[in-house]
C-alpha positions as CSV (number, residue, x, y, z in Angstrom):
1,M,16.4,-45.2,6.2
2,T,13.8,-42.7,4.9
3,H,13.6,-39.0,5.9
4,A,10.3,-37.6,6.8
5,K,9.1,-34.8,4.7
6,P,8.8,-31.4,6.4
7,A,5.3,-30.6,7.6
8,R,3.4,-28.3,5.3
9,A,2.7,-24.9,6.6
10,P,-1.0,-24.5,7.7
11,V,-3.2,-22.6,5.3
12,A,-5.9,-21.3,7.7
13,P,-3.9,-18.5,9.3
14,L,-2.9,-17.1,5.9
15,L,-6.4,-17.3,4.6
16,A,-7.8,-15.5,7.7
17,L,-5.3,-12.6,7.4
18,C,-5.7,-12.3,3.6
19,V,-9.4,-11.9,3.9
20,G,-9.1,-8.8,6.0
21,Y,-6.2,-7.4,3.9
22,F,-8.3,-8.0,0.7
23,M,-11.0,-5.8,2.1
24,V,-8.6,-3.0,3.0
25,I,-6.9,-2.9,-0.4
26,L,-10.2,-3.3,-2.2
27,D,-11.3,0.1,-0.8
28,T,-8.3,1.9,-2.3
29,T,-9.7,1.3,-5.8
30,I,-13.4,0.3,-5.7
31,V,-14.8,3.8,-4.9
32,N,-13.5,5.7,-7.9
33,V,-16.0,4.3,-10.4
34,A,-18.9,5.1,-8.0
35,L,-18.1,8.8,-7.9
36,P,-20.5,10.0,-10.6
37,A,-23.5,8.2,-9.0
38,L,-22.4,9.3,-5.6
39,R,-22.1,12.9,-6.7
40,H,-25.6,12.8,-8.1
41,D,-27.3,11.2,-5.1
42,L,-25.6,13.2,-2.4
43,R,-25.2,16.4,-4.5
44,A,-21.5,16.4,-3.7
45,G,-19.1,18.9,-5.0
46,L,-15.7,18.2,-6.6
47,S,-13.7,18.8,-3.4
48,E,-16.0,16.5,-1.5
49,L,-15.4,13.8,-4.0
50,Q,-11.7,14.3,-3.7
51,W,-11.8,14.0,0.1
52,T,-14.0,10.8,-0.3
53,V,-11.1,9.2,-2.2
54,A,-8.1,10.9,-0.6
55,G,-9.2,11.0,3.0
56,Y,-9.1,7.2,3.3
57,T,-5.5,7.0,2.0
58,L,-4.3,9.9,4.0
59,V,-5.5,8.6,7.3
60,F,-4.3,5.1,6.4
61,A,-0.8,6.4,5.8
62,A,-0.7,8.8,8.7
63,L,-1.8,6.3,11.3
64,L,0.3,3.2,10.2
65,L,3.1,3.8,12.7
66,T,0.5,4.2,15.5
67,G,-1.1,1.0,14.4
68,G,2.2,-0.8,14.4
69,A,3.1,0.5,17.8
70,L,-0.3,-0.5,19.3
71,G,0.1,-4.0,17.8
72,D,3.5,-4.4,19.4
73,R,2.1,-3.2,22.8
74,L,-1.4,-4.6,23.0
75,G,-1.0,-7.7,20.9
76,A,-1.1,-8.0,17.1
77,R,-4.2,-10.2,17.0
78,S,-6.3,-8.0,19.3
79,V,-5.4,-4.9,17.3
80,F,-6.0,-6.7,13.9
81,Q,-9.5,-7.7,15.1
82,A,-10.2,-4.2,16.4
83,G,-9.1,-2.8,13.0
84,L,-11.4,-5.0,11.1
85,A,-14.3,-4.2,13.5
86,V,-13.7,-0.4,13.0
87,F,-13.6,-0.9,9.2
88,V,-16.8,-2.9,9.1
89,L,-18.7,-0.3,11.2
90,A,-17.3,2.5,9.2
91,S,-18.4,0.8,6.0
92,L,-21.9,0.5,7.3
93,V,-22.0,4.2,7.9
94,C,-20.6,4.9,4.5
95,G,-23.3,2.9,2.8
96,L,-26.0,4.6,4.9
97,A,-24.6,8.1,4.6
98,P,-27.3,10.7,4.0
99,N,-24.9,13.4,2.9
100,A,-21.3,13.9,1.7
101,A,-20.0,15.1,5.1
102,T,-21.1,11.9,6.8
103,L,-19.6,9.9,4.0
104,I,-16.2,11.7,4.3
105,V,-16.1,11.2,8.1
106,A,-16.9,7.5,7.7
107,R,-14.1,7.2,5.1
108,L,-11.7,8.7,7.5
109,A,-12.8,6.1,10.1
110,Q,-12.2,3.4,7.4
111,G,-8.6,4.7,7.2
112,V,-8.2,4.2,11.0
113,G,-9.4,0.6,10.7
114,A,-7.0,0.0,7.8
115,A,-4.0,1.5,9.7
116,L,-4.7,-0.8,12.7
117,S,-5.1,-4.0,10.7
118,V,-2.3,-3.9,8.1
119,P,0.8,-3.8,10.3
120,A,-0.8,-6.3,12.7
121,S,-1.5,-8.7,9.8
122,L,2.2,-8.8,8.9
123,A,3.2,-9.3,12.5
124,L,0.8,-12.2,12.7
125,L,2.2,-13.7,9.6
126,R,5.6,-13.7,11.1
127,T,4.3,-15.5,14.2
128,A,2.1,-18.0,12.2
129,Y,5.0,-19.0,9.9
130,P,8.2,-19.0,11.9
131,D,10.1,-21.0,9.2
132,D,11.9,-18.6,6.9
133,A,10.9,-20.3,3.6
134,A,7.2,-20.7,4.6
135,R,7.1,-17.1,5.8
136,V,8.5,-15.8,2.5
137,R,5.9,-17.8,0.6
138,A,3.1,-16.5,2.8
139,V,4.2,-12.9,2.3
140,G,4.1,-13.6,-1.4
141,V,0.6,-14.8,-1.2
142,W,-0.4,-11.8,1.0
143,G,1.0,-9.5,-1.6
144,G,-0.8,-11.3,-4.3
145,V,-4.1,-10.8,-2.5
146,A,-3.4,-7.1,-2.6
147,G,-3.0,-7.3,-6.4
148,V,-6.2,-9.2,-6.8
149,A,-8.1,-6.7,-4.6
150,A,-6.7,-3.7,-6.4
151,A,-7.5,-5.2,-9.8
152,A,-11.0,-6.3,-8.7
153,G,-11.9,-2.8,-7.3
154,P,-12.7,-0.9,-10.5
155,V,-14.5,-3.8,-12.1
156,L,-16.5,-4.9,-9.0
157,G,-17.4,-1.3,-8.2
158,G,-18.6,-0.7,-11.8
159,V,-20.8,-3.8,-11.6
160,L,-22.3,-3.0,-8.2
161,V,-23.1,0.6,-9.3
162,A,-24.6,-0.7,-12.6
163,V,-26.9,-3.4,-11.1
164,A,-27.9,-1.6,-7.9
165,S,-26.4,1.4,-6.1
166,W,-23.1,3.0,-5.1
167,R,-24.0,2.1,-1.6
168,L,-23.2,-1.6,-2.3
169,V,-19.6,-0.5,-2.8
170,F,-19.4,0.0,0.9
171,F,-21.9,-2.7,2.1
172,V,-19.8,-5.4,0.4
173,N,-17.2,-4.9,3.1
174,V,-19.5,-6.0,5.9
175,P,-19.6,-9.8,5.1
176,I,-15.9,-9.8,4.1
177,G,-14.8,-8.1,7.3
178,I,-17.0,-10.4,9.5
179,L,-15.6,-13.5,7.8
180,G,-12.0,-12.2,8.4
181,M,-12.7,-11.7,12.1
182,V,-14.2,-15.1,12.6
183,L,-11.4,-16.9,10.8
184,T,-8.8,-14.9,12.7
185,A,-10.3,-15.8,16.1
186,R,-10.3,-19.5,15.2
187,H,-7.1,-20.0,13.3
188,V,-4.5,-17.2,14.0
189,P,-2.2,-17.6,17.0
190,A,-1.5,-14.6,19.1
191,P,2.2,-13.6,19.3
192,D,4.0,-12.8,22.5
193,R,3.9,-9.1,23.3
194,R,6.2,-6.9,25.3
195,P,4.7,-4.0,27.3
196,R,6.1,-0.7,26.1
197,G,5.1,3.0,26.1
198,L,2.8,4.3,23.5
199,D,5.0,7.4,22.9
200,P,2.1,9.8,22.2
201,I,4.2,12.8,21.3
202,A,6.1,10.9,18.6
203,Q,2.9,9.5,17.3
204,L,1.2,12.9,17.0
205,A,4.4,14.3,15.4
206,G,4.4,11.5,12.8
207,I,0.8,11.9,12.0
208,L,1.2,15.7,11.5
209,A,4.3,15.2,9.4
210,L,2.7,12.8,7.0
211,A,-0.5,14.8,6.8
212,G,1.4,17.9,6.1
213,L,3.4,16.2,3.3
214,A,0.3,14.8,1.8
215,L,-1.5,18.1,2.0
216,G,1.3,20.0,0.3
217,L,1.8,17.5,-2.5
218,I,-1.9,17.0,-3.3
219,E,-2.9,20.7,-3.1
220,G,0.3,21.6,-5.0
221,G,-0.9,19.6,-7.9
222,H,-4.1,21.5,-8.1
223,N,-3.1,25.0,-6.9
224,R,0.0,27.2,-7.1
225,W,3.0,25.6,-5.4
226,G,3.6,28.9,-3.6
227,S,0.0,29.2,-2.2
228,A,-0.4,29.6,1.5
229,L,-2.1,26.2,1.9
230,V,0.7,24.3,0.1
231,L,3.4,26.2,2.1
232,A,1.6,25.5,5.3
233,G,1.6,21.8,4.5
234,F,5.3,21.6,3.8
235,V,6.1,23.7,6.9
236,A,4.1,21.3,9.0
237,F,5.9,18.4,7.5
238,V,9.4,19.8,8.2
239,A,8.5,21.0,11.8
240,A,6.6,17.9,12.8
241,G,9.3,15.6,11.2
242,A,12.0,17.4,13.1
243,L,10.1,17.0,16.3
244,F,9.5,13.3,15.6
245,I,13.2,12.7,15.1
246,A,14.1,14.6,18.2
247,V,11.7,12.6,20.3
248,E,12.8,9.3,18.9
249,R,16.5,10.0,19.5
250,R,15.9,10.2,23.2
251,A,17.0,7.3,25.4
252,G,14.2,4.9,26.4
253,D,11.6,2.7,24.9
254,R,10.6,4.6,21.7
255,M,7.8,3.9,19.3
256,L,10.3,3.8,16.3
257,P,13.9,3.2,17.4
258,L,15.9,5.1,14.8
259,A,18.6,2.4,15.3
260,L,16.5,0.2,13.0
261,F,17.6,2.4,10.1
262,G,21.2,1.6,11.0
263,S,20.5,-1.8,9.3
264,R,21.3,-1.3,5.6
265,P,18.7,-3.9,4.5
266,F,16.0,-2.2,6.7
267,A,16.7,1.3,5.4
268,G,17.2,0.1,1.8
269,G,14.0,-2.0,1.8
270,T,12.0,1.0,3.1
271,A,13.4,3.3,0.4
272,I,12.6,0.7,-2.3
273,G,9.0,0.4,-1.0
274,L,8.6,4.2,-1.3
275,L,10.1,4.3,-4.8
276,I,8.1,1.4,-6.3
277,N,4.8,2.9,-5.1
278,L,5.8,6.3,-6.4
279,G,6.5,4.9,-9.9
280,F,3.7,2.3,-10.1
281,Y,0.7,4.2,-8.6
282,G,1.8,7.4,-10.2
283,E,1.8,5.6,-13.5
284,M,-1.6,3.9,-12.8
285,F,-3.1,7.3,-12.1
286,V,-1.9,9.0,-15.3
287,L,-2.7,5.8,-17.3
288,N,-6.3,5.9,-16.1
289,L,-6.5,9.5,-17.2
290,Y,-5.0,8.6,-20.5
291,F,-7.6,6.0,-21.2
292,Q,-10.5,8.3,-20.3
293,Q,-9.2,11.7,-21.6
294,V,-7.3,10.6,-24.7
295,R,-9.1,7.4,-25.7
296,G,-12.5,8.4,-24.4
297,Y,-13.1,5.3,-22.3
298,S,-15.8,5.2,-19.7
299,A,-14.7,4.7,-16.1
300,L,-15.7,1.0,-16.2
301,L,-14.0,0.4,-19.5
302,A,-10.9,2.1,-18.3
303,G,-10.9,-0.3,-15.3
304,L,-11.2,-3.2,-17.7
305,A,-8.4,-1.8,-19.8
306,L,-6.1,-1.9,-16.8
307,L,-6.7,-5.6,-16.2
308,P,-3.5,-6.8,-18.0
309,Q,-1.5,-4.7,-15.6
310,M,-3.4,-5.4,-12.4
311,G,-4.4,-9.0,-13.2
312,V,-0.7,-10.1,-13.4
313,V,0.0,-8.7,-9.9
314,A,-1.3,-11.8,-8.1
315,V,0.9,-14.0,-10.3
316,G,4.0,-11.9,-9.7
317,S,3.5,-11.8,-5.9
318,W,3.0,-15.5,-5.7
319,A,6.1,-16.1,-7.9
320,S,8.1,-13.6,-5.8
321,G,7.6,-15.6,-2.6
322,R,8.5,-18.9,-4.3
323,F,11.6,-17.5,-6.0
324,T,12.9,-15.7,-2.8
325,S,12.4,-18.9,-0.9
326,R,14.5,-20.9,-3.4
327,M,17.2,-18.2,-3.6
328,G,17.5,-17.7,0.2
329,S,17.8,-13.9,-0.3
330,T,15.6,-11.1,-1.4
331,R,18.3,-9.3,-3.5
332,P,17.9,-11.3,-6.8
333,T,14.1,-11.0,-6.5
334,L,14.3,-7.2,-6.1
335,L,16.7,-6.8,-9.0
336,I,14.6,-8.8,-11.4
337,G,11.3,-7.2,-10.4
338,L,12.7,-3.6,-10.5
339,L,14.4,-4.0,-13.9
340,V,11.3,-5.7,-15.5
341,G,9.1,-3.0,-14.0
342,A,11.3,-0.2,-15.3
343,A,11.3,-1.8,-18.7
344,G,7.5,-1.8,-18.7
345,L,7.2,1.8,-17.5
346,L,9.7,3.1,-20.0
347,G,8.1,1.0,-22.7
348,F,5.0,3.2,-22.5
349,I,6.9,6.1,-23.8
350,A,7.3,4.5,-27.2
351,T,3.8,3.1,-27.4
352,A,1.7,6.0,-26.0
353,G,0.4,7.0,-29.4
354,S,-0.2,3.4,-30.6
355,G,-3.3,1.2,-30.4
356,Y,-4.4,-0.5,-27.3
357,P,-2.7,-3.9,-28.1
358,A,0.7,-2.1,-28.1
359,L,0.1,-1.1,-24.5
360,V,-0.5,-4.6,-23.2
361,G,3.2,-5.6,-23.1
362,P,4.3,-2.6,-21.1
363,M,1.3,-3.0,-18.7
364,V,2.1,-6.6,-18.1
365,A,5.8,-5.9,-17.4
366,A,5.0,-2.9,-15.1
367,G,2.5,-4.9,-13.1
368,F,4.6,-8.0,-12.9
369,G,7.7,-6.0,-11.9
370,M,5.9,-4.2,-9.1
371,A,4.3,-7.4,-7.8
372,F,7.6,-9.4,-8.0
373,T,9.3,-6.6,-6.0
374,M,6.8,-5.7,-3.3
375,P,6.8,-8.9,-1.2
376,A,10.6,-9.1,-1.3
377,A,10.9,-5.4,-0.1
378,T,8.4,-6.1,2.7
379,T,10.3,-9.3,3.8
380,T,13.6,-7.4,3.8
381,V,12.2,-4.8,6.2
382,V,10.2,-6.9,8.5
383,D,12.8,-9.6,8.9
384,N,15.6,-7.1,9.7
385,A,13.7,-5.9,12.8
386,P,13.7,-7.7,16.2
387,P,10.7,-10.0,16.5
388,D,9.0,-7.8,19.2
389,R,9.2,-4.9,16.7
390,A,7.6,-6.7,13.8
391,G,4.5,-4.6,14.0
392,I,6.3,-1.3,13.8
393,A,8.6,-2.6,11.0
394,A,5.5,-3.6,9.0
395,A,4.1,-0.1,9.6
396,V,7.3,1.5,8.4
397,I,7.3,-0.3,5.0
398,N,3.6,0.3,4.5
399,A,3.8,3.9,5.5
400,A,6.7,4.4,3.1
401,R,4.7,2.8,0.3
402,Q,1.6,5.0,1.0
403,I,3.8,8.1,1.0
404,G,5.3,7.0,-2.3
405,S,1.8,6.6,-3.7
406,V,0.8,10.1,-2.6
407,I,4.0,11.6,-4.1
408,G,3.6,9.6,-7.3
409,V,0.0,10.6,-7.9
410,A,0.7,14.3,-7.1
411,A,3.9,14.6,-9.0
412,L,3.0,12.6,-12.1
413,G,-0.5,14.0,-12.1
414,D,0.9,17.5,-12.2
415,L,3.0,16.6,-15.3
416,V,-0.1,15.8,-17.4
417,A,-1.9,19.1,-16.4
418,G,-0.8,20.7,-19.7
419,P,-0.7,19.1,-23.1
420,F,-1.5,15.5,-22.2
421,L,0.7,13.2,-24.4
422,P,4.0,15.1,-23.9
423,G,3.4,15.3,-20.2
424,F,2.3,11.6,-20.1
425,R,5.6,10.6,-21.6
426,V,7.6,12.7,-19.1
427,A,5.5,11.2,-16.2
428,L,6.3,7.7,-17.4
429,A,10.0,8.5,-17.7
430,V,9.9,9.7,-14.0
431,A,8.1,6.5,-13.0
432,G,10.7,4.3,-14.8
433,A,13.5,6.3,-13.2
434,A,12.1,5.6,-9.7
435,F,12.3,1.9,-10.4
436,L,15.8,2.2,-11.8
437,L,16.9,4.1,-8.7
438,A,15.4,1.4,-6.5
439,A,17.3,-1.2,-8.5
440,A,20.5,0.7,-7.8
441,L,19.7,0.7,-4.1
442,A,19.1,-3.1,-4.2
443,A,22.3,-3.7,-6.0
444,T,24.5,-1.6,-3.7
445,I,22.8,-1.8,-0.2
446,L,21.8,-5.5,-0.4
447,R,25.1,-6.9,-1.4
448,P,25.5,-10.7,-1.7
449,H,28.0,-10.8,1.2
450,S,25.8,-8.7,3.5
451,V,23.6,-10.2,6.2
452,D,21.0,-12.4,4.7
453,P,17.9,-10.2,4.5
454,I,15.4,-13.0,5.2
455,S,17.2,-14.3,8.3
456,R,15.4,-13.7,11.5
457,S,17.0,-11.1,13.9
């Protein structure tokens, strides 16, 4: 008697969701190399350039919880499609912008589109791949696409600016976004939804808290930490954060039930997501400065120099999903990825004054470690929430990661404000310590005898 082989998971839903996700992540890195041309054409000042880059990330992070809540209430597929549509329209406005003010507003609108689409994409993956092993592999591919997009951004942006105009950096999103919308409409099933309140007070409080934290951290890196603007940001963070917790502790149908954090895997995976982005994106920020300020590379050459680190991200994410599927738990994947990543980040300390070839090994280890860890952390969080809360769970882990990025860039960037190489080494030590702390959390919170983190709730 022969046993039938299990049916292979369909590829089309994953492809459709990854196209949209690729576009969102591409715009976190593609704009940087276009800044000199953009500054010349639009006569933009330094602060306007900073808002062009930071505004997108800040709105993206601040609205992720709102995007997740809307996906759970209105349907993840509808919200995903709406997010892509907003992103495409905002990209058109960016490319046609006659001045810096218009460009900044359109970049903020891109952040809205990203915040709507990313949590919904993870919720849709959960519906499209109900089998645990298939879903873990799909999340690994999804994470790998993020790595490819982030790595392609600086190179693609440099090519588009060199051969045509900085405006193509934004116009390139239009065909990508439309393709993602068409594929989603044809191939991605809509999950069941449960009507629930939108909880506007909690959403506003969450937005204000994250915006205040980001404002305080970013401005603190450029101005005095005791300045009025920085203090106002931190006061807003504390006050709005306290209001958010107070609102969410009330009985009823809340946007983010705090009981979710009673799950050790959920809380631990969220903390790990914050720490890995703090270390990795903080390191990537100072490493880019190192290539340009210490080694004298152009922006495009610096982007190419980062390819050993960013290019391995796709491989690490794909391998993460396969390995977690075989192991049946995310704990071994997290420990391996975090320890390899820490070794790479700390390895920079010894090689900072050496030639470029000596940096390749630490870059590969840091990139692989981050990529091997991220899908497992995402799976841990999303799969330890009830199915009807998949969207908000995806928003939690992505918001935590974006907050980690803001903290890492601000804190590690501040360390290199003085003499560069000594500060560079301290910054890398901090980044490596963040990965080691995340490994300690994985070892203690995700114990082998605890509830399997990839089992469905």
